[in-house]
N, C-alpha and C positions, 0 to 999 in steps of 0.2 A: 757445109753442104756439101761432102765430094761424094761422090760413083766411086767403083769397088773398082769398075775398068781400067780408069785410068787418070784413077785421082786428080782429076781434075771438077772444080766447085762449080757453085755456080751465083751467075752474078747478079740476076735480074732476084729481086725479092720479092717476086706476086711469084715464084718461083717454089715458095719456100715458106714463105710466113703470110696467115692467116687468121680472120676474123674469128673472135669466139664468143657466147654468151655460159654465164649458165646464172644458172634460176633459183630466188630461197621459193620451197611453194609452205603456202599456209595447210592446215590442216582439211586434209577431204575429207565431203560429207558422207556417212557410211549408211547404207540404207539397211544391209539384212547381213547380219553377224560378220566378217571382215570383205564383202563388196564393197566399192564406188558405186556411187553411188551415178558417176559420167567423172570422161577429167576435165570437159570443164567444172564440175563442179569447187578442182581446187585450185584455189584464189594464187595468183603471181605478188607475193606482198615483194619485193628487191628483182630488179635480174644487172649484170656489171656486163658489161659490155668490153671486152679486151679488142687491140688493135694494132693488126701488126708483128699477130706470136709468130715464135718459132722454137723450138728447141736449142738448147744449147750440151745440155748430157743425158746421154740415156744410158742405164746401168744395168751387167748383165743381165743376165738370160740365165738363173740357175735352174737347173734340170735336173730332180726327182721326181723317187718316191715316196720321198716323207709326209706329203699334203696329197693326201683320195678328190678332194675336192674339188683343188684347184691347178690351174693344165699350168700355166707361169706365168709371176708377179715381176715385176719393173718400174723403176722407177724416170722419172721424163721432167728435166730443170725445166721451164717456159720461161720467156725472157717477154714482154713486149714493149713495144711501143710507147703505148696511153692508155687508160681504158676512162670508162666510165660508171657511174653508179645510177640508178632510173629504178623508182617508186614504179606499183603494181600499172598505175594509167600510161608508162613510157614517161615519164615527166625528169630529167633530169636535176636530181639532187645532187650531184657532186662527177666537176667531170666537163671535160672542152661543151658538151653536148651542140657538137661537131662529129660530123657520121664519113665514114673514109670507107673506101671496100677494097683492100689489097687482092 
C-alpha cells in the first residue's frame, strides 16, 4: 500500500489488514405484503470470518453516462491470511476456531 505523496509503503500490517465477516441469511418472516417482521426474524444460517484481509488489486473506475442508475463500479481483489466458517450458533464448523484481531 503506497501513499501518493511520497510513494512510501505501509510496513505495519495492522494499518492495512482488517477482519471481515460474511453472513448467509435464511428467509425473513414477512408480516404483510413485502414488509419484514423484524431484523431479528432473519436467521443466520452460516457465517464466515476472514482474518487479515487486504486488497491486492483495484480495477479502474470507468466514468461514463452509459448507466444512469449506477454511480461507479469497480472490482477489488482481496487476499486473506485465514478464514473460519461457523454455524448459526457461532460454533466453528471449518477452520481453526481461533480468533485474532488485526
